[in-house]
C-alpha positions in Angstrom: -55.5 20.5 -57.4 -54.5 17.1 -58.4 -51.3 16.3 -59.9 -50.2 12.6 -61.0 -46.6 12.6 -61.0 -44.9 9.1 -62.9 -42.1 7.7 -62.5 -40.5 4.4 -63.7 -40.2 2.8 -67.0 -37.6 2.4 -69.7 -36.0 -0.4 -71.7 -35.8 -4.0 -71.3 -35.9 -7.1 -73.0 -38.4 -9.7 -73.7 -38.7 -11.6 -70.6 -37.8 -8.4 -68.4 -39.7 -6.5 -65.7 -40.0 -3.0 -64.6 -42.3 -1.1 -62.3 -44.3 2.0 -62.4 -45.0 4.4 -60.0 -47.6 7.2 -59.8 -47.8 9.6 -57.1 -51.4 11.4 -56.8 -50.7 14.3 -55.3 -53.8 16.2 -53.8 -55.8 13.3 -53.9 -58.1 13.8 -50.8 -59.3 10.8 -48.3 -62.5 10.3 -50.2 -62.6 6.6 -52.0 -61.0 6.7 -55.4 -60.5 4.2 -58.4 -57.0 4.2 -59.9 -55.5 2.4 -63.4 -53.0 2.2 -65.6 -53.3 2.8 -69.4 -51.3 2.4 -72.4 -51.2 4.0 -75.6 -49.1 3.1 -78.9 -48.8 5.6 -81.9 -52.1 5.7 -84.3 -54.6 3.9 -81.1 -56.6 4.8 -78.2 -55.3 4.9 -75.0 -56.5 1.1 -73.9 -56.6 0.1 -70.2 -54.2 -2.0 -68.8 -55.2 -2.9 -64.7 -57.3 -0.7 -62.8 -57.9 -0.9 -58.7 -61.2 0.1 -57.1 -61.9 1.9 -54.0 -62.0 -1.3 -51.8 -58.8 -2.4 -53.9 -60.5 -5.3 -56.2 -58.5 -5.5 -59.1 -59.1 -5.6 -63.3 -56.8 -6.4 -65.9 -56.5 -6.9 -69.6 -57.1 -10.3 -70.9 -53.0 -9.6 -72.3 -51.7 -8.6 -69.2 -53.3 -10.9 -67.2 -51.1 -13.0 -64.9 -48.0 -10.9 -65.6 -48.7 -7.1 -64.3 -49.6 -6.7 -61.1 -51.5 -3.1 -60.1 -51.8 -2.0 -56.3 -51.8 1.0 -54.3 -50.5 2.3 -51.2 -53.8 4.2 -50.3 -51.7 5.8 -47.3 -49.4 7.5 -49.9 -51.8 8.1 -52.5 -49.2 6.2 -54.6 -50.3 3.5 -57.4 -47.9 0.6 -58.4 -47.7 -1.2 -61.9 -45.3 -4.3 -61.5 -44.7 -5.6 -65.2 -42.9 -9.2 -65.4 -42.7 -11.5 -68.5 -42.6 -8.8 -70.2 -43.1 -9.1 -74.2 -42.7 -6.2 -77.3 -46.5 -5.7 -77.7 -46.4 -4.8 -74.1 -44.3 -1.4 -75.3 -46.1 2.1 -75.8 -46.2 5.2 -73.2 -48.2 3.9 -69.7 -50.3 6.4 -68.3 -52.0 6.4 -64.7 -55.3 7.8 -63.9 -57.5 8.1 -61.0 -61.1 9.6 -60.1 -63.2 9.5 -57.0 -65.5 6.0 -56.8 -67.7 5.1 -54.2 -67.1 2.0 -52.5 -69.6 -0.3 -54.5 -70.9 -4.3 -53.8 -69.7 -4.3 -57.7 -65.9 -5.0 -58.2 -64.2 -3.3 -60.9 -64.2 -5.4 -64.1 -62.1 -4.8 -67.1 -65.3 -3.2 -69.0 -64.9 -0.5 -66.7 -61.0 0.6 -67.7 -62.0 3.3 -70.7 -60.1 6.3 -70.7 -63.7 8.6 -70.3 -64.5 7.0 -66.7 -61.1 9.1 -65.4 -60.8 12.3 -64.6 -57.4 12.5 -63.5 -54.2 11.8 -65.5 -50.1 11.5 -65.3 -48.0 12.5 -68.2 -47.0 8.7 -69.3 -43.9 7.2 -69.3 -42.8 5.2 -72.2 -42.1 1.3 -72.0 -39.6 -0.2 -74.8 -39.5 -4.3 -74.4 -37.1 -5.2 -77.2 -37.3 -8.7 -78.9 
């Protein structure tokens, strides 16, 4: 049984920083991909950042250069460092994981779709005030 437990998040002013964490307990040592998604009321969950089995990363253009996704593979912990936050970054953030093979093709933004991920965290709110 894979359980994704999130922490971090909260409220911050424009320009501030936050760090999200997600512990993927039960995830085996098989190659896997992980990602962060954001959802706002009335909208679909959208991909923010992803990291593949070879630790290559992809970002939505709205966060490129401001957010950094990383993973402690030994501990199975996923992070999202969010800097220079803007009000439009507000929402509920979800971590996600799936088993995926090593691949010659790196993860790209197009891959950040909810239907591609099996295991999900419960979400953590992020509020950025102007």
